[in-house]
N, C-alpha and C positions, 0 to 999 in steps of 0.2 A: 626628409630633405637633406640633412647632413649626412646620413648614412647612404643616401642615394649618390651624393657627390663623391663620397669615398669609394663606393662600388664602381662608379664610372671611371674614377681616376685609376683604381687598381686594374680595371679591364684595359684601360689605355696603356698603362705600364706593361702589362702582360703582352699586349699586342706588339708594342715597340720592342719589348725584350725578346721577341721571337723573330725579329728581322735578321737577315743574313749577317750583317756586320756584328750585331749583338751576340748572336749565337757563336760566331767565330771568336769573339773576345772572351766569352764564357769558356769555350773549349780550351783556349790558351791558358786562361787563369786556372781552370780545373787541372790542367796538366802540371802547372807550377805548384798548385796546392797539393796535388796527389793525395786526396783523402783516402783513408783506409778504414775498413770496418772496425768498429769499437772506439774510434776517436771521438773526441768532443770538440766541436768547432763553434766559434762565435762569429756570426755574420753581422758586421756593423754597417749600417746604411743599407739594409736589406731591400728597401723599396717594396715592390709587389710580392717578393718572396719567390720569384721564378728560380733564381740561382740557389736560394736556400733549399728548395725542394730537390734540386739536382744533387746538392751536397748531401742531403739526408739519405738519398738512395745509395750514395757511395759509402757512407759510414755505417749503414745497416749491415748486419744486425749488431745490436749492442751499442752503437754510437748514438750521439745526440747532436743536434744543431740548435743553437740559440740565436735568434734573430732580433735585432733592434733597429729602429729607424726613428729619426727625429720628427717625422711627420705626425701630426696629431691623429690622423685617421689610421 
């Protein structure tokens, strides 16, 4: 029950996170952040982790991304 709600919420966030306005905002933020391989980045308020995964691809190889979110799920 609880894990089902979390899974549904994460799926909804991922769906919303892939809307054109959200993708455009992430692209602008990624350009400002300009992550490079080997860097360590902290993603505070990571939500579903959609952006976290994109950052992780940019800091590979050798980099790491740590994500935190205040949501219990």
